[in-house]
N, C-alpha and C positions, 0 to 999 in steps of 0.2 A: 427440428431445423434441418436445413440441407447442409451437406457437408462442406460447402463452401462458405457458408456463414460460420460453421464451427471453426474451421480453419484459419479464417479471419479473426474470431475472436481468440482463439489459442495463440495467434501470432502477436495480436495488440496487446492481450493482457499479459501482466507478469507471469513467467513461469517459475521464477525464482521462488523458493519457501519462504513464505511469510508468517511470522511469529503471531499465535493467538494466544491471547491470555484471558482467560474466562473465569467468572465467579458465579456463584448462583443468582439468578435473576438479571445478570449483566444486561440482557436484553431491553431491560426497563430504561437504561442510558441511552441506548440507542433510539428508542421510541421519543423519549423526551426531547432529545436533541432535534428531532424533526417537527417537534411541536413549539418548542420555546425559542423562538427566532427572535424575539425582543421582550423588554420587562413584562412579566406577565402576573396577574395576581394568581396567589394559590388557590384562592376559591373559584376562580374561572378554570383553572386547571381540573379542580375536582369534580368540576361538572360536565366535562368533555367525555368522549366516547372511551378516552383513555383514563378513565377515574380509576379503573380497577388497580391500575400500577401502585396506587398510593396505599394498597392494603398491604403490600410487600414490605418486610422488614427492613431490606437494604434501602427503601425510599423513605421509609418512615424514619430512619436513622438519620439518612441524609437531609431529610426536610426539618429536622428539628436542629441540626448542626446549622442551616441556614440562617433561621432566626426572620422575624419579620414576616410580611405578608405577601412579599413580591420575589419573584424568581428572575434573575438574570440568566442570560445564557450562558455566561463563564461559569455560573454556580454549577450547572449540570456536569461539567466536568469533573466536580468534586465527588459525583456519587461514584463511590468505588468501595470494592469488598476487598477483604484481609486475605480469604481463604482461595487461591489462584490455582487455577490448573492450567498447564501451558501445553500447546499443540504447536503443529506447523501446518499451513495449509498449501495443498499443492492443486494444480488442475491436471484432469484427466479427460477422456472422451468414451463415449458409449454408442453404440446404434450401428446401424448398416444391415440389420438383419430383419427377420420379421417382428411386427409390433406385439404379437402376442408372445413370443419368447423373451423380446427384450424389455416387454411389460412398459409400452409406451402407448398412448392414446393415437397417435397420428404415426405414419411413416418418416424415417429420417433420423438424426442424431441428437444426442443430448451433451450438454457441456457437463462435467464432472467436478465438484469441490471435493476433496479428499482431506478430512481432518485427519492428522496424523499423530502418533505418540510423541511424545518428548524425548530426547536423547537420554535423559536419566531412566526412563522407562525401559528405552532398548538395551542400556548397559545390563540391567538387571535381567531383561529378557536373555540375554547372551550366557548369563551363568544358569537360567533355567532349563532353557531348551535347547537340545541339540541339533534341531530342525529348523533355526532361525524362525520359531513362532508359527511355522506352518500348520500346526494342531488348531490354531484359530482363525485360520483364513479360509476363505472360499474363494480360489483363484478365478472363477467363472464370474465374480462380481467385479465391479470397476474399481479395483483396490490400485493402490501405487504398486509399481514394480520392486522397488528397493526398501522404500519406508513401510513402517508398520501403520495400516490405516485403521483408527479407530471406527469412523463412521464416514459417511458421504452422502452428498446430495445430488441429485441428477435434475438438471436444468433445460427446459424447452423454451428458446427465445424466440419472438416473433422476429420478422424480417428487419422493422424498423427499429427494433430495440426497445420499444415502447411498452411491453409486456412480457412476464417471464412466468412460466408454469413449473413449479416444483414438482417433478413427477415423482419424487421417491425421495424419503430420507430413511436410511437404514443403518444397521448395525450388525455384524456376525461375532465380533471379536468378543465381547462381554458375555454373550450368551453360550459361545463355545468354552470360553475359560470356566466359567461356572459350572457348565456340563462336566469339563474333566475334573474340576475340583471335587465335584459330589462322586463321580464315578471312581475316582482314585483315593478315596476318603480313607485315612488311618495308615499307621506304618507298614501293615501286614500287605498292603499292596504294592510295595517298593519294585518288585520285579516287574509287575505290571506297567508301573509307570516309566522304568527304564525302556521297557520295550516300546512304550509310546513316544520316546523322546523326551523324556523328562530327567534330569537329573535325581530328583527325589521328590517325594511328596510334601516334605516340610518346605522345600523352596516355592513349591506351588502354592502351598497355603499362605506362606508370606506374601507370595506375589498377588494372590487374590485379595489378600486383606488390605495391601498397601496401596494397589495400584486398580483393581477392577471394582470392587465394592463402592469407593468413594465417588465413582463416574456413573454409577447406575441412576440415580436421581438428576444427574445434570447434562449428561452427552446430548440428550435430544435437543434440549433448548441451546446448547453450545452449538449444534450442528446448523439448527435454524436461524439462530442469530447471526452465526457466519455467513449463511447463505443469504440472508436478508440484507446485512450491511455489504455484503459483495454485490450482490443485485444493484442496490441503490448507488453505492460509490464507485463501482468499477464499470459496471454496464451502462447505468445511468438509468434504468427503467423505474418507473414509479408505480407501476401496477402490478402486483404480485399476486398470483393465484397457486392454491392448494386444492387437491381434490378433498370432497367430503369422503367419507370412507366407503359407503356402497357406492356410490358413483365411480371412484377411483378403481375398486375392484373390478366394477363391471367393464369400464372402458379399458383397462389394461388386461383383462381378461385374466385375472388371478384367480385361482381356482378356491374352492372352501378351505383346503387345509394348508393354503401357502399365503393365507392373506396376514398382512402386517398388524401389528397390535393396533387394535381401533384407536387407542388415545393419540397416538400420531396424528390420525387426520379428525380429530375431534376436539380433545382438549388442548392440544398443544397449539393449534393456530388460533384458539380463542384467546390463550395466553398473549398472544402478540398482538391482539386487536384484529384479527381478520374476522369479517363479517360474513356469515353464511348468507348465499344468494343463489337464485336460478341464472346469473349472468356469466355466461361461459366466456373465457377468453376470447377478444375477436379472432384472433388468428386461427383457433379452432374452429370457430364456426365457419370461416372461410374455407376450411380444408374440408373437401370433399369426402374423403375418407373418415375422419373424424366426426363429420356432422352425421353422416350414415350411422356410424356406432350410437351417437347421442339419441337420433332418432328411434334405433331400435331398442335403446335403455328404455325410453319414455313408452314406448308401447308395450314392452314386456312387463314392466312394472308399474304401469299406469300413474307414473308421476315424473315431474323433470328433474334433469341431472341437476347436483348441487354444487356449489363450489365456494372456498372461502377467499375472500379476496381483502388484501390489504392496499388502500390506495394512499400513497406518499404524497398525491396532489392536493390531498385534502388539508384545508389550514384549519386553524384553531377556530375560526368564526364557524366555519361548515360543520366542524365536531360539535360544537355548542348546539347548532341548528337540529343537528341529528339525533343529539341527547333529549331535546326538549320534544 
């Protein structure tokens, strides 16, 4: 998007920190809220394109507690997990450089959603690191200047706010924390730990087991769920796109050895009900720079670009038609 639209979004959207409470598979709650707008039969829901949600333990337990064969909208609010992870959400910006360096499909800027650690985490980090956690950060990435950023999502938004492309979901912190933990493993590495800004290895070991390992299986869905909810509730867009892995790497010019985990652009969007298609976002098709990239990709790979699309305009009747 251009800088003017980015500035307008940053001005209009809340810049205050927002608390995020996430439990495993919480995205099922959000998606069911989009579908269950009136009293609906359970059988009908299980026939729709979101039928895969009903295989999740948190949904199965909730459904069992509901009783009966019909679901009311207020019942969906009761779908809740007990093992909560707490974060804060802040906004940032990204762009203004060459698309190949900033890894965007078109020229311009991105709105950044930053998912930051809780204050409980930060208090422990103060005891562990003499460098404010710099060992786990990459300052060339769009992280918050003061808060400790777990992960972020970069968003490209159409001029009319009807479409949003999630350019990237990324995390440095967990990977780096595990790397330091492995490298400094053992009491004999105490001097090395101190040299690199850690009080001692024992504290690092406690930190990794308490704050890092529990997030390994949940951070990616927490970040995408936060992004999808923000796009729908704050921006108002109902058509949300993500790259298919090969398409994204090519259009963002990401080299072979810098590519993100493939699962983030294959398994993750499928979890959320994104559908794979050759339909690119309209605003990219209308952008001459991006359109040239897509044509170049198709000529080189002899295949069409592919995208994951979540259309929140789709009602339940349409979902059932799609399923049949």
